[in-house]
C-alpha positions as CSV (number, residue, x, y, z in Angstrom):
1,M,0.0,0.0,0.0
2,S,1.2,3.5,-0.8
3,I,-0.6,6.0,1.4
4,D,1.3,7.7,4.2
5,I,-0.9,8.6,7.2
6,K,0.2,11.7,9.0
7,Q,-1.0,12.0,12.6
8,R,-2.2,15.3,14.0
9,L,-4.3,14.1,16.9
10,I,-6.7,16.4,18.7
11,P,-5.3,16.6,22.3
12,D,-7.4,14.9,25.0
13,G,-9.8,17.1,26.9
14,R,-10.6,19.4,23.9
15,A,-14.2,20.5,23.6
16,N,-14.5,19.6,20.0
17,K,-14.4,15.8,20.6
18,P,-16.4,13.5,22.9
19,N,-13.4,12.2,24.8
20,L,-15.0,8.8,25.0
21,A,-13.6,5.3,24.2
22,M,-15.0,3.3,21.3
23,K,-14.7,-0.2,19.7
24,P,-15.2,0.6,16.0
25,M,-17.8,-1.5,14.3
26,Y,-18.4,0.6,11.2
27,L,-16.6,3.0,8.8
28,T,-18.5,6.1,7.8
29,V,-17.6,8.0,4.6
30,H,-18.2,11.8,4.2
31,N,-17.3,14.5,1.7
32,T,-16.1,17.8,3.3
33,D,-18.5,19.9,1.2
34,N,-15.7,22.5,1.2
35,T,-14.9,23.6,-2.3
36,D,-12.4,26.4,-1.4
37,A,-9.2,26.0,-3.3
38,G,-7.1,25.6,-0.1
39,A,-9.5,23.1,1.6
40,T,-6.9,20.3,1.7
41,A,-6.6,17.4,4.2
42,E,-3.8,19.4,5.9
43,A,-6.0,22.5,6.2
44,H,-8.8,20.4,7.8
45,S,-6.3,19.0,10.3
46,R,-5.5,22.6,11.3
47,Y,-9.2,23.4,11.6
48,L,-9.7,20.5,14.0
49,L,-6.6,21.3,16.1
50,N,-7.7,24.9,16.4
51,G,-11.0,23.8,17.9
52,S,-13.4,23.3,14.9
53,G,-14.4,26.9,15.0
54,G,-16.0,26.3,18.4
55,A,-18.3,23.6,17.1
56,K,-18.7,20.1,18.4
57,K,-17.1,18.6,15.3
58,S,-14.4,15.9,15.0
59,W,-13.7,12.9,12.8
60,H,-10.9,10.4,12.5
61,Y,-9.3,11.0,9.0
62,T,-9.3,13.5,6.2
63,V,-8.2,12.4,2.7
64,D,-7.2,14.3,-0.4
65,D,-5.4,13.5,-3.6
66,K,-2.0,13.7,-2.0
67,S,-2.2,13.0,1.7
68,V,-4.1,11.4,4.6
69,Y,-4.3,13.0,8.0
70,Q,-5.5,11.3,11.2
71,H,-7.2,13.5,13.9
72,L,-8.6,11.0,16.4
73,R,-7.4,7.6,17.5
74,D,-9.4,4.7,16.0
75,N,-10.5,3.7,19.5
76,E,-12.2,7.0,20.4
77,Q,-15.5,8.5,19.4
78,G,-15.9,11.5,17.2
79,W,-18.8,13.9,16.3
80,H,-19.3,13.4,12.6
81,A,-22.4,11.3,11.9
82,G,-25.2,13.6,13.0
83,D,-26.9,11.0,15.2
84,G,-26.0,12.4,18.6
85,T,-25.1,9.5,20.9
86,G,-26.2,7.0,18.3
87,P,-24.1,4.3,16.7
88,G,-22.8,6.6,13.9
89,N,-20.8,8.6,16.4
90,A,-20.4,6.0,19.1
91,L,-19.4,3.0,16.9
92,S,-17.9,4.3,13.6
93,I,-14.6,5.7,12.3
94,G,-15.3,8.9,10.3
95,V,-13.4,9.5,7.0
96,E,-13.8,12.8,5.3
97,V,-12.9,13.0,1.6
98,C,-11.9,16.5,0.2
99,M,-13.6,18.0,-2.8
100,Y,-11.8,21.4,-3.3
101,V,-11.5,23.1,-6.6
102,G,-8.6,21.6,-8.6
103,I,-8.4,18.3,-6.7
104,D,-7.7,15.2,-8.6
105,E,-10.9,13.5,-7.5
106,Q,-10.1,10.1,-8.8
107,A,-6.8,10.1,-6.9
108,A,-8.6,11.2,-3.7
109,W,-11.1,8.4,-4.1
110,R,-8.3,5.9,-4.5
111,N,-6.6,7.1,-1.4
112,A,-9.8,7.0,0.6
113,A,-10.5,3.5,-0.7
114,E,-7.0,2.4,0.3
115,L,-7.5,3.9,3.8
116,L,-10.8,2.1,4.2
117,A,-9.3,-1.2,3.1
118,I,-6.5,-0.7,5.7
119,L,-9.1,0.1,8.5
120,S,-11.3,-2.8,7.4
121,C,-8.5,-5.3,7.8
122,K,-7.0,-3.7,11.0
123,H,-10.3,-3.8,12.9
124,G,-12.1,-6.7,11.3
125,I,-14.8,-4.6,9.9
126,A,-16.6,-6.2,6.9
127,L,-17.1,-4.2,3.7
128,E,-20.9,-4.3,4.3
129,R,-20.2,-2.0,7.3
130,I,-18.7,0.8,5.3
131,M,-21.5,3.3,5.3
132,P,-22.2,6.7,3.7
133,H,-23.0,9.4,6.2
134,K,-26.5,9.4,4.9
135,H,-27.1,6.0,6.5
136,W,-27.0,7.5,10.0
137,S,-28.6,10.9,9.6
138,G,-30.3,11.1,6.2
139,K,-28.0,13.9,5.1
140,A,-27.1,13.9,1.4
141,C,-23.5,13.1,2.3
142,P,-20.9,12.2,0.9
143,S,-22.4,14.5,-1.7
144,R,-19.8,13.8,-4.4
145,L,-19.6,10.0,-3.8
146,L,-23.2,9.1,-3.3
147,P,-24.1,9.1,-7.0
148,H,-21.1,6.8,-7.6
149,W,-21.3,4.7,-4.4
150,Q,-21.1,1.3,-6.1
151,Q,-18.2,2.5,-8.2
152,F,-16.4,3.7,-5.1
153,M,-17.0,0.5,-3.2
154,D,-15.6,-1.4,-6.2
155,I,-12.3,0.6,-5.7
156,V,-12.4,-0.4,-2.0
157,V,-12.8,-4.0,-2.9
158,Q,-9.8,-3.8,-5.3
159,A,-7.7,-2.1,-2.7
160,K,-8.5,-4.8,-0.1
161,E,-7.7,-7.6,-2.5
162,A,-4.4,-5.9,-3.4
163,M,-3.5,-5.6,0.2
164,S,-4.5,-9.0,1.6
165,G,-4.7,-11.2,-1.4
166,D,-7.8,-12.6,0.3
167,T,-11.1,-12.3,-1.7
168,S,-13.3,-14.0,0.9
169,D,-14.6,-10.6,2.2
170,T,-14.2,-8.6,-1.0
171,K,-17.5,-9.1,-2.8
172,P,-19.3,-5.8,-3.4
173,P,-22.1,-5.4,-0.8
174,S,-25.5,-6.3,-2.2
175,P,-28.6,-4.6,-0.7
176,N,-30.6,-7.7,0.3
177,P,-33.2,-7.4,3.0
178,T,-31.5,-9.7,5.5
179,T,-28.2,-7.8,5.3
180,E,-30.0,-4.4,5.6
181,Q,-31.8,-5.6,8.7
182,Q,-28.6,-6.9,10.3
183,L,-26.7,-3.6,9.6
184,R,-29.4,-1.3,10.8
185,A,-28.8,0.1,14.2
186,E,-32.4,0.2,15.5
187,R,-33.3,2.4,18.5
188,V,-34.9,0.3,21.3
189,K,-36.3,1.1,24.7
190,V,-34.6,-0.6,27.7
191,I,-37.0,-1.0,30.6
192,W,-35.6,-0.8,34.2
193,E,-38.2,-2.5,36.4
194,G,-38.6,-0.9,39.8
195,A,-36.5,2.1,38.8
196,P,-37.8,5.7,39.4
197,E,-37.0,6.5,35.7
198,G,-38.2,3.3,34.1
199,S,-36.5,3.3,30.7
200,S,-33.6,4.5,28.7
201,Q,-32.5,4.2,25.0
202,G,-30.4,1.4,23.6
203,Y,-29.5,0.2,20.1
204,L,-30.1,-3.2,18.5
205,I,-27.3,-4.2,16.3
206,D,-26.9,-7.8,15.0
207,N,-29.5,-9.0,17.5
208,K,-27.5,-7.5,20.4
209,V,-28.6,-4.5,22.5
210,Y,-26.0,-1.8,23.3
211,I,-26.5,0.8,26.0
212,P,-24.2,3.5,27.3
213,V,-22.1,2.3,30.2
214,R,-23.0,5.5,32.1
215,D,-26.7,4.6,32.0
216,V,-26.1,1.2,33.5
217,A,-23.6,2.4,36.1
218,E,-25.6,5.3,37.4
219,R,-28.7,3.2,37.8
220,R,-26.7,0.9,40.0
221,G,-25.5,3.8,42.1
222,M,-22.0,3.7,40.6
223,S,-19.8,6.4,39.0
224,V,-18.1,6.5,35.7
225,Q,-14.7,8.1,35.0
226,W,-12.9,8.4,31.7
227,E,-9.1,8.1,32.1
228,A,-7.7,9.8,28.9
229,V,-4.1,8.8,29.4
230,K,-4.8,5.1,29.8
231,R,-7.7,5.2,27.3
232,Q,-10.0,3.4,29.6
233,V,-13.3,3.8,31.4
234,V,-13.4,3.1,35.2
235,V,-16.7,2.2,36.9
236,R,-16.6,2.6,40.6
237,E,-18.8,1.9,43.6
238,N,-19.8,5.2,45.2
239,S,-18.6,5.5,48.8
240,K,-21.5,5.5,51.3
């Protein structure tokens, strides 16, 4: 593989990232929707390091025709999917593809496809779990890639085949009803019998229900602390 990933990680504790741990289960693809001539991957890395203009915005990688920049660790959440505390933000790595005036768009797509292939192999994420941003929030994003999504996924397939030589997981995803049902992160109500506040929100993914650890801990009278240096969550019994 030929891409060189440059790390410019947003420091821990910054207000433009959630500062929460994550086990990635999906890869989410965006377009930057920034057509300014200087809106390169490097420029977006500076934007994030400078606080995202005061907004709660952060994602993991930005790709253009010449470079790839990483902004968040793969095992921490970002704010990029537009679904709040839902699985797009809580369970997916966000990849932004640049679209500035003068970019070699095909080269940018190839770089993005190569990055997605690397992340797919690294984290054991099946190609069927590579999602457009639209999947999570309904937004027409990635705006440039959506009309050519199958063509783009074919490039991802080729990149993964070239990297691993294994074609067992490189069939282009087919939208059959069973697969769509498995991939959908459905909001479900979790009932806490006997609790003053009797329910909270969870997500059904692959027939498993996921719920924020803070919800579980606080309902059991426990506290939750995020330790940024060790990249871990500590759940403690509250002292009586």
